[in-house]
C-alpha positions as CSV (number, residue, x, y, z in Angstrom):
1,M,-0.1,-0.3,0.0
2,R,1.1,3.2,-1.1
3,A,0.4,7.0,0.0
4,D,1.5,9.9,-1.4
5,G,3.7,7.7,-3.1
6,V,5.5,6.0,0.0
7,A,5.2,3.1,1.4
8,A,2.7,3.3,3.5
9,G,2.2,-0.7,4.8
10,H,2.1,-4.2,3.5
11,L,-0.2,-7.9,4.3
12,G,1.3,-10.6,3.2
13,V,-1.0,-13.1,2.3
14,Y,-0.1,-17.7,1.8
15,P,-1.9,-19.7,-0.8
16,T,-3.3,-21.8,2.4
17,G,-5.3,-18.4,3.2
18,E,-2.6,-17.2,6.2
19,L,-2.0,-13.1,6.6
20,T,1.4,-12.4,7.6
21,R,3.5,-9.5,7.8
22,F,0.6,-6.7,9.0
23,Y,2.4,-3.3,8.7
24,L,0.9,-0.5,8.6
25,S,3.0,2.5,9.8
26,P,2.4,4.8,12.5
27,D,1.3,8.8,10.8
28,H,-1.3,5.9,8.2
29,R,-3.1,4.0,11.4
30,R,-7.0,5.0,12.2
31,C,-7.5,6.5,8.6
32,G,-8.6,3.0,7.0
33,G,-6.4,2.1,6.0
34,A,-5.7,-1.7,8.0
35,R,-9.1,-2.0,6.9
36,A,-8.4,-1.9,2.6
37,L,-5.6,-3.4,3.0
38,L,-7.4,-6.5,4.9
39,A,-10.2,-5.8,2.0
40,A,-7.4,-6.1,-0.4
41,A,-6.8,-9.8,1.4
42,E,-10.4,-11.5,1.5
43,E,-11.1,-10.0,-2.0
44,W,-8.0,-12.3,-3.0
45,A,-8.7,-14.8,-1.0
46,R,-11.8,-15.7,-2.2
47,S,-11.4,-15.4,-6.0
48,Q,-8.7,-17.9,-5.1
49,G,-11.3,-20.0,-3.4
50,L,-10.3,-20.2,-0.3
51,P,-12.9,-21.0,3.0
52,R,-11.2,-18.9,5.5
53,L,-8.2,-16.6,6.0
54,F,-6.2,-17.4,9.6
55,L,-3.2,-15.8,11.2
56,D,-1.0,-15.5,14.4
57,T,-0.7,-13.4,16.4
58,R,1.7,-12.0,20.3
59,T,-0.4,-11.4,23.5
60,D,1.7,-8.1,23.3
61,L,0.3,-6.7,20.1
62,V,-3.0,-5.8,21.9
63,E,-5.1,-3.1,19.5
64,A,-3.8,-5.8,16.4
65,R,-6.0,-8.0,18.8
66,A,-8.1,-5.7,19.0
67,F,-8.6,-5.3,15.1
68,Y,-9.0,-8.6,14.3
69,T,-12.2,-9.0,15.6
70,S,-13.2,-5.4,14.9
71,A,-12.8,-6.8,11.9
72,D,-15.0,-10.0,12.6
73,F,-11.6,-12.7,13.2
74,T,-12.8,-15.4,16.4
75,E,-9.7,-16.1,18.2
76,I,-9.2,-19.8,17.6
77,P,-7.5,-22.7,19.5
78,P,-3.7,-23.6,18.5
79,P,-3.3,-26.1,15.3
80,T,-1.1,-27.6,16.6
81,T,-0.1,-28.7,20.6
82,T,3.7,-27.4,20.4
83,P,3.3,-23.8,18.7
84,A,6.2,-21.6,17.9
85,Q,7.8,-19.2,20.2
86,F,6.7,-15.9,19.7
87,Q,2.6,-17.2,18.8
88,D,0.2,-16.7,21.2
89,H,-3.0,-15.9,19.9
90,W,-4.7,-17.6,16.6
91,F,-7.5,-16.0,14.9
92,E,-9.6,-17.2,11.2
93,K,-12.4,-15.7,9.2
94,P,-14.4,-18.0,7.7
95,L,-14.6,-16.5,4.2
96,A,-18.3,-16.3,2.2
97,P,-18.5,-17.3,-1.2
């Protein structure tokens, strides 16, 4: 994502529907940029026939967790019994066709 020709944020989406590297520069937060990036990711995932988006995040990223909840993501149990060192919370969002 660019604003006035300058990189303002990014969001990666794996072919599995996993979101990664979601970042928005501080100057562009709370202006709708995060929702625009997420909407683009959802649109791409739907176009690929993916049934859901999912991600993991850390406990200290309180604002991120609140954002995911406000964007209709639901916290889910860890997908494995041995989660990675920096994963504390897991979220998913089913995608309607």
